[in-house]
N, C-alpha and C positions, 0 to 999 in steps of 0.2 A: 242769262245769269250774269252777275257782276264780274267784271274782268279780274279783280283781285282774288275772288273766290276760285275762279278757274285756274289762275296761276298757282295758287296755293295747292289746289287739287293735283295739278301737274307735278309740283315739287314733291308731294307726298307719294304719288305713284312712281316717280323717278327713284325715290329712296327705297320703295318696296322692290322696284326692279333691281336696284343695286344690292339689296339684301339677297335676292335670288341669284344675282350675279356671283356674289360671294359663296353662295351655297353650291353653285354649279361650276362656272368657269374658273373662279379663283381657287376653288378647292383642288383643281387639277394641278395648279402650280406647285402645290406641296404634297401631292399624292405620292410621288415616287420617293421623296425624302423620308416620308413616314413608313412607306411599305418596306424599305430596306433597313428601317430602324436606325437611320443616321440621326434622326431627331424624334423626340416624342411628339405626338399630335399637338400638345399645348405649346411647346417650344416652336414648332414649325408654324403654328398660327401666329405667334408673336412676331417671329421673323418675317413672315409674309406681310403682316400688317404694316410693319415699319417700312419695308422696302417698296411695298405697293403704294403707300402714301407718298414716298419720295419720288417714285416714278410719275405719279400724277402731277407733280409740280414742275416736271422737266419740259413737257410739251403738251399743247392743247390742239394739235393739228387734227387728230381723230375726232375730237369734240366738234370741231368746225365742219368736218365732213358729215357727221351725224346731224348736227343742229341746223346747218344751212346749205348742205350739199345735195342731199337726196331730193329735197324740195326747196326752192329758193326762198329766202327770207320774206319777200313780198307776197308770196303765195301760201306760206306756212301759217295756218290758223291754229288757235288754241284747241279747237275741236279735233283737228288732225293729230295734234300731239297727244291729247288725252286718249283717243281710241288707238293710236299707234302703239303707245306704251302699254295700254291695257291688253292688246293682242299678244305682245311679247311676254307680259307677265303670266298670262294664262298658259302659254306654251311652255315657258321655262319651268313653271311650277309642276306641270304634268310630268315633264321629263326628269326633273330633280327628284320628285317623289318616287319615280321608277328607277332611280339610280343611273340614268342614262346621261353621259356627258354630251352636251350640245354646244353650239355656238350661241352665246348670249348676244354677241354683237349682231349676228345675222338675224336673230330673233327680232331685235329692235328694228333693223333695216326692213325686214318683212312686214312688221307691224306698221311702220310709217308708210311704206309703199301701199299696203292694203287700204289704210284709211285715206291716203292721198289720192289713190285712184277713184275711190268712192266719191270723194269731194270734188276733185278737179278733172277726173278722167286721166287717161294714160299720158296725155300731153303735159300734165302737171308735174310729172316725174322728170328729174334731170338725168336722163338716161346715159349721158356721156360720163358723168361722175359715177353713177351706179355700175356701169360696165367697166370703167377703168380702175375704180378703187374698191368695189365690193365684189362683183362677180369674178374679177381677175384674182382677187385675194382668196376666193373660195378654191380656185385651182392652184394658185401658187403656194398658199399656206401649207396644206398637207403634203404637196409634192416636195417643197423645199425642206419641210420638217423631216420627211422620210430620208431624203438625200443627206441632210446634215447629220442625222442620227447614224446613218450607214457609214458616212465618211469618217466621222469622229471615232466610231467604233473600230474601223480598220486601222486608223492612226494609233489609237490606244492599244490595240492588240499587238501591233508591231513594236511599240515602245515597251510593253510588258515582256514580250518575247526576247527583246534584245538586252534588257537591263535587269530582269527579275527571273528567279528560278521557280519551278513549280512548287518547291517546298516552302516558298514564301507566300503562299496563298492567304494565310491569316493576316500577315502584315499588309498585303495589298488591299484586303477588305477593309482593314482599319483605316488605311490611308484614304481610300475613296469615300468612306463614311465622313471623314473630315472635309474632303473636297466637295462633297455634296452640300455641305452647309453654304459654301461659296456659290455653287451652281444654283441652288434653290433661291438664294438671295438675288441672284442675277435674273432668273426667270420671273421672280415676283416683281422686281423693279421694272422689267420690260412690260409685264402685265399691267402695271400701273400706268405706263406710258400709252397703253392701247385700250384695254377693256374698261378701265375706270373712267375713261373719257365719255363713255356712252351716256350715262345719266347726267353728267356735267353738261354735255351738249344739249340735252333735252331741256334742262332747267334754264340754261342760259338763253336758249331759243325762245322759251316762254317769257322770260323777263324782257327780252328784246321785242317780241311781238306785242307784249302788253305795255310797252313804252316805259318800263321801269329802269332800263339801261339804254344808252345811246349807241353802243357798238357791241359786237360779239366778242366780249372779253369775259372769261370765266371768273366770277367773284371768288374771293378766298373762302368764304363760308360755304360755298357750293363744293369746293374741293374737299374741305374737311368733312362736311356732312356725308358726302358720297363715300369717302374712304372709311368712315366709321360704320356706315350701314353695311358696306361690303364685308368688313371684318366680323361683324355680328352674325351675318348670314353664313359665313364659313364655319363659325364656331357652333351655331345651332343646327344647321341643316346640311353641312358639307360632307358628312361622313359617308353617305351612300355613294356619292360620285367618286370620292377619294378611294373607296374600296374597289370600284369598277376599274379605274385607271391604274391604281397601284397594285392590286392583288389579282383581279379577275382577267385583265387583258393579256398579261404575260407574266412569266416567272422572272422576277427581277433580282439582280444582285446590285451592290453599291455602284459598281462600274457602269451598269446599264442606267441606273438612276442619274449618275453624273453626266453621261453622254446625252441622255434624253433632255435633261434640264439645260445643259449648255447649248445644245443644238436648238432647242426651242427658244431659249433666250435670245440667241443671235437672230433668228428668223423674225420673231415678234418685234424685236427692237428695230430691225431694218424697215419693216412695214410701218411701224409707228412714226419713223422719221419722215416718211412720205405721206402720212395721213391716211393710210389704208386700214380700215377696221378689220383686222384678221382675228380668227378664233384661236385663242390659246389652247383650247381643247383640241382643235384640229391639229395644231402644230405639235404639241407635246405628245399627243396620242400617236401621231405618225412618226415622231422621233423615237418613241419607245419601240414601235414596230420595226423601224429601220435598223436600229441597233441590235435588237433581239433576232431579227430575221437572219442576219449574217452569221450569228453564232450557232443558233439552233432553231429551225423553223417550228419544231415541236413545242417550243416554249410558248408560242403564241396560241391563244385560245380564240380560234377563228369565229365561232358563233357570237362571241362577245364583240369582236371587231366588226362583224357583219351588222349587228344591231346598231353600233355606233355610226357606221357609214350611212345606213339608211336614215338614221335620225338627222345626220348632217345634211343629207340631200333634201329632206322634206321640211327643214326648219323654216326657210323663208316663205314657201307657199302656205304652210300651216299657220304660222304667226300672222301672215297677211290675210288669210281667210277669216281668222278669229276677229282681227281688227276691222275688216270690211263689214262683217256681219254686225259687230257691235256698233259701228258707225251708222249702219242702216237702221237698226232698231232703236238706238238710244239718242242719237244726235238731235232729233226733234225736241227732246226734253232739255237740251242744253242751250240751243240757240234761242 
C-alpha cells in the first residue's frame, strides 16, 4: 500500500487510541474530584482538558520512549506501528466498556512489543529500555503511589489534629473541596506530561519512518490533535471508569481526594521527567488505597481493587497477543 495512506491510517488509529485514553486513563485524573463533589463532571472535564494540554507541551521524553525506544527507529516499520496500536485499541476498548481502569500506556507498549516480536523476533525489542523504563515503572508506579498516598495522609492527619477541632468538620470539608481543584489540576498537568505522549510518539514515529520529517520532533498539530481527541474521549466514554475509581474502589472524602491527587501528581511528574511511561491509573488508584488504608481499611472495596490489579497485570500480554495475532493474519494485505 502507498506510504502516505499507511501514515494517515496510523494517525487515525493513534487518535482513536487517544480517544480511548481519555475514556480510561484520563478519566481517572478527575474521578476523585467529581466523586467528592468538589467539581461537577463538566467543570472537571474542562479543567482536565486545559491542564492536560499544558502538560503535553512541557516534555516529550515519554513520546520518544514510546516512538523510538521500544523498537529502534531503523527497525520500526509502519506495519508494526499499525498492528501495535490496533492491539492496544482493542484491549483498552474492552476494559473501558467494562468500567475497568487499566494502563493505557502499557497497553500500547504491549501492542508494539507483540507486533514487533512477530515482525522481528525477540531480538528486535530494545530490552534494556523496556526493562529500565517500562517494567520498572510497572513496579515503581503503584508502590510509590501507595507510599505517597499513605505519607501525605499521615502528614495531613497530624496537621488537622494539631490545628483544627472535631467541631470544625464542615469547615475542613469545604477547605479540601477547594484544595482539590488545585490537586486535580496538578495531576491533570502531569498526566499530560506522560500519558498524552503515547499517541504523539506513535504519529511522530510514523512521520519519521515515512520520511515526512527528518528528526524525532513532535509537530505542533500532533500535540493539539492528540489533546483534543483525549478530551472528547473523557466526555463521551469516561464515566464508567470514573465511577469505578471515584465511587466503587473506596469511600472517599475531600481530604482523601486531595491526598490521592497530590500524591499521584508528584509520582507521575517524576516518572515523566525521566521518560518513563507510567500508568496514571496505577498511581492514582494506589494513592487512593494508600490514603484510605491508614484511616479505615473497611472503606476499601477489595473485590474491585482485586479486579483492577488483575487487569493491570495482564494488560501487556493481552494487548501484545491481540497485536501479534492481528499482524499474523492481516499484515500480508498491507505489505
